[in-house]
N, C-alpha and C positions, 0 to 999 in steps of 0.2 A: 418454479422455485425448487421443487424436489430434484429436478434435473441438474440445476446449478449446484446444489449441495452434494449430489452424487459425484459430479465432476470434481468438485473441490476435495472430496474425500479420497477419490482415486489419486488425485495429484499429491495429497499428503502421504498416502501409502507409498507411492512411487518414490517421492523424495526421501522418505524415511528408509527405503531400501538402498538408497545411494549412500547413506551415512555409515560407511564402513571404516573410515580412517580413524585412528586414535587421535584425539585432540584434547586440549586442556579445557575447552568449552567457552571460555571468555574470549572477547574480541582480540584478534592477533593479526599480525602481518601474514599475508598469504592465506588467511582463512576465507572460506566461502560459506555464506549464510543465506538460506532460502526460507522465506516466511510466507506461507499462505495466510490470508487474513480476512476478517470480516469487519466492516466499519460501521460507524455511527456518525451521522451528520444531520443537519437541519432539513434535508430534502428526502433522504431515502436511506436504505441499508446497502452500502457498497460491498462488493466482494472483490478480491484481487490477490496479488502476490508480489513480493519484492525479493530481490536478490542483491547481495552486497559482497564485495571483495575487499579484504584488508590490504590496502595499498601500503600503509605503514602500520606501526603498532597503535596509532591513534586515528588514522584517517581511512575511511571506507568510501568506496565509490560503487554505484550500482544503479538500480532502477526499480520502478514500480509500475505495474499495470493494474488499474482499478476500473470497474464498471458498475454502473447503477442505473436504475430507471424508476419512473413513477408515472402515475396518471395525472394529467393536468386537465381535469374535467372542467368544463364540457368539451374542451378543445381537442385533446388527443393524448398521446403518450410520448414521454421522453425516454431516450437511451443515451447515456454518456459514457465514453471510454476516455480515460486519461492515461497517457503513457508519459512517464517522467524519468529524467536522469537526476541522480542525487549525489551529493557529497556530504558526508557526515563526519563529525569529530567526536571520538569516543573518549570519555574521561577515565582512561585507564590508570592514571596516576592516583586516583582515589583509593585504589586497592580494596574495593568493596567485595566481600565474599559472595559469590554467585550472582552479583548484580553488575550489569553493563549499562551505563547511562551515556546518552549521546544527544547531539544537536546538530543541525545543519540546514541545508536548503535544497530545493528541488526545482528544476525547470522542465516543464512538460508541455504537451499539446493535448487539449481537450477536443474530442471529436463528438459533436452533438448530432443526433438524428432525432427527428420528430415525425410521428405519423398522425395526421389529422383524423379525427372522427368524422363520420359521414355528415355532410352538411356544413363543415367548417373548412376554411382555407386561409392562406396567409393574407387574404384581403381583410379578414376580421381581426387577426391576431398574429403577432410575430413571435416565434418560439426562441429566438436568440440563435447564436451561431457557434461555430468551432473557433478555437484560437489558443494562443499561448497561455500558460499558467505558471506563475512564479509563487513559491511558497516557502515557509519556514517549517521545520520539523524538530520536535523534541521527543525523546522517547527513552525507553529502557527495556532491558531483557532480564528476566530472572531465570537462572539456569537450574533445572531440576536434576540434570545429569550433564556430563561433559558434551553431549551431543544434542540435547533438547532443552529449549527455553520457551517461556511464555513471553510474548512481546506486546508492549503497549506503545503506540505512537500517537502524538497529537500534532495535527497539521493545521496550518492557517494559510490559506491562499491569499496572497497580497494583491496579485494582479491576475486578471483573467475573467472570462465570461461567467465562470462558475465558481467565483470566490466564495469560500465557506470555511468555517471552522469545523473540524471533525476529528474523530479518533478511530484508530484501528487496533483491534485485538487479534493476535495471531500466535502461531506456534512456529518457532524458529528451529530449523534443522541445520546443524553444523555438518557440512558435507566434507570439508577439508580443513 
């Protein structure tokens, strides 16, 4: 766990060093937003990162990579990685000071790996498999400065082997 947190911290420092361009901070066309995040769901504590590009003044496209794992005693251990492409609509017309609200959808692929504990095999229990994931996203960012915001996303997977409701808290860096 310490190794994962260290890697995430290094990534945050690297991304913050890239944030050199002057920006207005709120969502805009041509903007590039990178968000390392930690999540909360009914299974585990996921970690990951998302990137978003402002296609128009209201529409962003991008993707998220998230991973998490947990013990499924007495059978073994899960590790799941979900890679998704996302389209988000930002409510820029609300003209909220320092706040960027958005909603959208993501289509991804969940990669499941499972390692059985000694004495157990798939003859006793099936851990599930990898597959498509389709979900909805609502979220928002609160900007502390033109280049840094705190982000909260709530996701609900509608279709997929790992359908769950979860949230992710992160720090968004405006790179461009």
